[in-house]
C-alpha positions in Angstrom: 0.0 0.0 0.0 1.4 3.5 -0.9 2.2 5.7 2.0 2.0 9.5 2.2 5.1 11.7 2.3 4.3 12.6 5.9 4.0 9.0 7.0 7.3 8.2 5.3 9.0 11.0 7.3 7.4 9.8 10.6 8.6 6.2 10.0 12.1 7.3 9.3 12.2 9.3 12.5 10.8 6.3 14.5 13.6 4.1 13.1 16.3 6.4 14.4 16.7 8.9 11.5 17.7 11.5 14.1 20.6 9.3 15.2 22.2 9.2 11.7 25.4 11.2 11.4 24.6 14.7 10.1 26.5 14.4 6.8 24.2 11.5 5.7 20.9 13.0 6.6 20.4 15.5 3.8 21.5 13.3 0.9 19.4 10.4 2.1 16.4 12.6 2.8 16.6 14.1 -0.7 17.1 10.7 -2.4 14.1 9.3 -0.5 11.9 12.3 -1.6 13.1 11.9 -5.2 12.2 8.2 -5.3 8.7 9.1 -3.9 8.2 11.7 -6.6 9.6 9.8 -9.5 8.2 6.3 -8.9 4.6 7.0 -10.0 5.7 8.6 -13.3 8.3 5.9 -14.0 5.8 3.1 -13.2 3.3 4.8 -15.6 5.9 4.9 -18.3 7.1 1.4 -17.8 3.5 0.0 -17.9 2.2 2.1 -20.7 1.0 0.3 -23.8 0.3 2.2 -27.0 -2.9 1.6 -28.9 -2.0 0.7 -32.5 -4.1 0.6 -35.6 -4.8 -2.9 -37.0 -2.7 -3.9 -40.0 -4.4 -3.7 -43.4 -6.4 -6.8 -44.4 -4.1 -9.5 -45.7 -5.4 -9.4 -49.2 -6.0 -5.6 -49.3 -6.2 -4.4 -53.0 -4.1 -1.2 -53.2 -5.3 1.3 -55.8 -3.0 4.3 -55.4 0.5 3.0 -54.9 1.1 2.4 -58.6 0.9 6.0 -59.5 3.6 6.3 -62.2 1.4 5.7 -65.3 0.8 9.3 -66.2 4.4 10.5 -65.7 6.3 12.4 -68.4 9.1 15.0 -68.7 9.5 18.3 -70.5 12.9 19.5 -71.6 13.3 23.3 -71.1 15.4 25.6 -73.4 18.2 25.6 -70.8 18.4 21.8 -71.0 16.8 21.1 -67.6 14.0 18.5 -67.4 10.7 18.9 -65.6 9.0 15.8 -64.2 5.2 15.9 -64.2 2.3 13.4 -63.9 -1.4 13.8 -64.9 -4.5 12.4 -63.1 -8.2 12.8 -63.2 -10.1 13.8 -66.4 -7.5 14.5 -69.0 -10.1 16.5 -71.0 -11.2 18.5 -67.9 -10.3 21.9 -66.6 -6.6 21.8 -65.8 -5.1 22.4 -62.3 -1.3 22.4 -62.0 -0.5 21.0 -58.5 2.7 21.9 -56.6 3.8 19.3 -54.1 4.9 19.8 -50.5 8.3 19.5 -49.0 9.7 16.0 -49.6 6.8 15.3 -52.0 6.7 14.5 -55.7 4.5 14.5 -58.7 3.1 11.2 -57.6 1.3 12.5 -54.5 -1.4 14.0 -56.7 -2.7 10.5 -57.5 -4.7 11.1 -54.3 -6.9 13.5 -56.3 -7.6 11.1 -59.2 -11.0 9.8 -58.3 -12.4 13.2 -57.2 -10.9 14.9 -60.2 -12.6 12.5 -62.6 -15.9 13.0 -60.8 -15.6 16.8 -61.0 -14.3 16.9 -64.5 -10.8 18.3 -63.8 -7.3 17.5 -64.9 -4.6 17.4 -62.3 -1.0 18.0 -63.5 1.5 17.5 -60.7 4.9 19.1 -61.4 8.2 18.6 -59.6 10.8 21.2 -58.5 14.5 21.0 -59.4 16.3 18.0 -58.1 13.2 16.1 -57.1 11.8 13.0 -58.8 12.2 13.3 -62.5 13.1 17.0 -62.5 16.8 17.7 -63.1 18.7 19.9 -60.7 19.3 23.6 -61.2 23.0 24.3 -61.7 22.9 27.9 -60.5 24.4 28.8 -57.1 21.8 28.4 -54.4 22.2 32.0 -53.4 20.8 33.1 -56.8 17.6 30.9 -56.6 14.3 32.2 -55.4 10.8 30.8 -54.8 9.7 33.1 -57.7 11.8 31.1 -60.2 9.5 28.1 -60.2 6.7 30.2 -61.8 8.7 30.1 -65.0 8.7 26.3 -65.0 5.0 26.2 -64.3 4.3 28.5 -67.2 6.6 26.5 -69.5 4.6 23.4 -68.6 1.3 25.1 -69.3 2.5 26.1 -72.7 3.9 22.7 -73.5 0.5 21.1 -72.6 -1.3 23.8 -74.7 -3.5 25.0 -71.8 -5.5 28.0 -72.7 -6.2 28.7 -69.1 -5.6 26.8 -65.8 -5.4 27.1 -62.0 -2.6 26.4 -59.6 -2.8 24.5 -56.3 0.1 24.5 -53.9 0.0 22.1 -50.9 2.2 22.6 -47.7 5.7 23.5 -49.0 4.2 24.1 -52.4 2.1 27.0 -51.0 4.8 29.7 -51.4 5.4 28.6 -55.0 1.7 28.8 -55.7 1.7 32.4 -54.5 4.7 33.1 -56.7 2.6 31.9 -59.7 -0.2 34.2 -58.5 2.3 37.1 -58.6 4.1 36.4 -61.8 1.7 34.6 -64.2 0.8 35.1 -66.9 4.1 36.7 -67.8 2.5 38.2 -70.9 -0.9 38.4 -72.7 0.2 35.7 -75.2 0.8 33.1 -72.4 -1.8 30.6 -71.0 -4.0 32.5 -68.5 -3.8 31.7 -64.8 -7.4 32.0 -63.6 -7.2 31.1 -59.8 -4.8 29.9 -57.1 -5.4 27.7 -54.1 -3.0 27.2 -51.1 -3.7 24.2 -49.0 -2.0 24.2 -45.5 0.7 26.3 -47.2 4.0 27.1 -45.5 4.3 30.8 -44.8 6.7 32.9 -46.6 10.0 33.8 -44.9 8.6 36.9 -43.2 5.5 35.0 -41.9 4.8 32.9 -38.8 6.4 29.5 -38.8 5.6 26.3 -36.8 9.3 25.8 -36.0 10.9 27.4 -32.8 12.0 31.0 -33.6 15.6 30.3 -32.8 15.7 27.4 -35.3 14.0 29.5 -37.9 16.6 32.3 -37.4 19.6 29.8 -37.5 18.2 28.2 -40.7 17.9 31.5 -42.5 21.4 32.7 -41.6 23.5 29.5 -41.4 23.8 26.2 -43.4 21.8 23.8 -41.4 21.3 21.2 -44.1 22.8 18.4 -42.0 20.5 19.2 -39.1 17.4 19.4 -41.3 18.2 16.0 -42.9 18.9 14.4 -39.5 15.5 15.5 -38.2 13.7 13.8 -41.1 15.7 10.6 -41.4 15.0 9.5 -37.8 11.5 8.2 -38.7 10.5 4.9 -40.3 9.4 6.8 -43.4 13.0 7.5 -44.4 14.5 4.1 -43.8 14.7 3.7 -47.6 16.7 0.5 -47.4 13.5 -1.1 -46.3 10.7 -2.1 -48.6 7.5 0.0 -48.7 5.7 -2.8 -46.8 8.3 -2.6 -44.0 8.2 1.2 -43.9 4.4 1.0 -43.8 4.5 -1.4 -40.8 7.0 0.9 -39.1 4.6 3.8 -39.5 1.8 1.8 -38.1 3.8 0.9 -35.0 4.8 4.5 -34.5 1.2 5.8 -34.6 -0.3 5.7 -31.1 -4.1 6.2 -31.3 -4.2 7.3 -27.6 -1.7 10.1 -28.2 -2.6 11.2 -31.7 -4.8 14.2 -32.5 -8.5 13.2 -32.9 -8.6 14.5 -36.5 -5.6 12.4 -37.4 -7.2 9.3 -35.7 -10.3 9.9 -37.8 -8.2 10.0 -40.9 -6.3 6.9 -39.9 -9.5 5.0 -39.4 -10.8 5.7 -42.9 -11.1 2.5 -44.9 -8.9 4.1 -47.7 -6.1 5.0 -45.2 -3.8 2.1 -46.4 -4.0 3.5 -49.9 -3.0 6.9 -48.7 -0.1 5.7 -46.7 1.2 3.5 -49.6 0.9 6.4 -52.0 2.7 8.7 -49.5 5.6 6.2 -49.1 5.9 5.8 -52.9 6.0 9.6 -53.3 8.6 10.1 -50.6 10.8 7.5 -52.1 10.5 9.3 -55.5 11.2 12.7 -53.8 14.8 11.6 -52.9 15.4 9.3 -55.9 18.3 11.6 -57.0 19.5 12.0 -53.4 18.7 14.6 -50.7 20.2 17.6 -52.4 16.9 18.6 -54.1 14.9 18.6 -50.9 17.7 20.4 -49.0 17.9 23.1 -51.7 14.1 23.4 -51.6 14.1 23.9 -47.8 16.8 26.5 -48.1 15.0 28.4 -50.9 11.8 28.5 -48.8 13.7 30.0 -45.9 14.8 33.2 -47.6 13.2 36.2 -49.3 11.0 34.8 -52.1 11.5 37.5 -54.8 8.0 39.0 -54.6 5.5 40.6 -52.2 2.1 39.0 -51.5 0.5 42.4 -51.4 1.5 42.9 -55.1 -0.4 39.9 -56.4 -3.0 41.2 -59.0 -6.1 42.3 -57.2 -8.6 40.5 -59.5 -7.1 37.0 -59.1 -9.2 34.6 -56.9 -7.0 33.2 -54.2 -8.3 30.5 -51.8 -6.5 29.6 -48.6 -7.2 26.4 -46.6 -5.8 25.8 -43.1 -6.5 23.9 -39.9 -6.5 25.5 -36.5 -4.6 22.6 -35.0 -1.9 22.3 -37.6 1.5 21.7 -36.0 3.5 21.3 -39.2 2.5 24.7 -40.6 1.4 27.7 -38.5 -2.2 28.5 -39.2 -1.2 32.1 -38.6 0.4 32.0 -42.0 -3.0 31.7 -43.5 -4.3 34.8 -41.7 -1.2 36.7 -42.6 -1.4 35.8 -46.3 -5.1 36.8 -46.4 -4.3 40.1 -44.7 -1.5 41.0 -47.1 -3.6 40.1 -50.1 -6.5 42.3 -48.9 -4.1 45.1 -48.0 -3.0 45.0 -51.7 -6.6 45.4 -52.8 -7.5 41.8 -53.5 -11.2 41.3 -52.8 -11.3 37.7 -54.1 -9.6 36.2 -51.1 -11.3 33.3 -49.4 -9.8 32.0 -46.1 -11.0 28.6 -44.9 -9.8 28.2 -41.4 -11.1 24.7 -40.3 -11.5 24.3 -36.6 -10.0 21.3 -34.9 -8.3 20.1 -38.1 -4.6 19.3 -38.6 -2.1 19.4 -41.5 -3.0 16.0 -42.8 -6.8 16.1 -42.0 -7.4 19.3 -44.1 -5.6 17.7 -47.1 -7.6 14.5 -46.8 -11.0 15.5 -45.5 -11.6 18.6 -47.7 -9.8 17.5 -50.9 -13.0 17.3 -53.0 -14.3 20.6 -51.7 -11.0 22.2 -52.4 -11.1 21.1 -56.0 -14.8 22.1 -56.4 -14.1 25.6 -55.0 -11.1 26.1 -57.2 -13.2 25.1 -60.3 -15.8 27.6 -59.2 -13.2 30.3 -58.9 -11.9 29.5 -62.4 -15.3 30.0 -63.8 -16.0 33.3 -62.0 
C-alpha cells in the first residue's frame, strides 16, 4: 500500500533517523523524496501500452501505390527537365499542382477519383532535383521561390493549356503564391485563372511552426545536415526497407491514444492504407536523386521569395485552406497571407480556417471541396 510523504518521514524518524550522522541525513532525505516523486511517473511509463491501428487486411487491394502511369518529362530551353504526372479527367479543366516538402508529382494521384468526378485534370509538377526533374546548376544564393513560376508557365505552354489554375500544398504554398504574382508573364501566355493554397507554409517573413531560434539559424546558417537528420529518424525515411516494411514501421509509431482526434479519424478511414502506400511511394520518389533537391528546396523556402504577396494582382481569386490545430505549418500564415492580399486590394480572397483540423486532415477531409471551390473560382 502506498504511504503518504508525511507517513514516510514519521517512519524514518521512528527508526532512528535522528541518530544518523549529520553528513548522511540531507542526501538520504533528498534521495528518498526523489524516489517518492519519480516512482509514479516511472511506473506509468514502464507499464504504458500504445494503442495501434490494426494492420491492413491480408489481401487488401491497393489502388493508389502504382501512380507512375501518367508521368512524363518536359525539356526546357536551358536543358533542364521537368517531371510531371497527370491524373483525373484529361479533358477536364486543368489544375497544376505543386507538391509539398519531400513530396513529388506522384502524390497527386490522391486527387484522381475526385478529379474524374468533378471533370478536372490534375497536373503534378516537380521542382528541381526532385523526382524526374533535373537539378538547377545555378548557385543556391541566386535561386528564389519566384523562379518556379517560369517552369510552371513553360509546362502550361507545353500542354497547350489555354487557361488553368494552380494549387500548392504545404511547402508548395509559397510557390503557388509566386505563380499568382508572376503569371501570366504576358498576354500571349496561358491564362492563370485562380490559385489555391492548402495548408501552405508561410513565406520567410510570416509565422512558422518551428521554434523562432531554429528559424533564425536556418535563415542565416547552413543547417542542411540538421534538417536532414530531423527527417531521417522516422520509419518513413529508412529507404533501405521495402515500402511494406516502412508501412509497418509507420503503423507501429502511430499511437491512437496520443494522436490528434482529427488524425485518428483520418487513420480509421477505410482508404487509409491506400493513402499511406501512396505517401511512401511519393517520398521514395522525392529523394530518388539524393537529398540535395529537398535540402535546396528547404533553403530556398527559408529566404526572401523574390516578390511581395500584397502585389499579387487584385482581381485574381485566391483561396487559402488551413487547420487551426496544424502543428506542421502555423495556421497564422493563412491569416497573414489573407491580410497581405487584402491590403493589396484583392477582394477575391477566401480564407477557410477549419476548426480542430490538422495538416493532414485538411488535405484528406476537404480535398473534393478544395477542387470544387477552385473550379468555381476559375469560372467566376
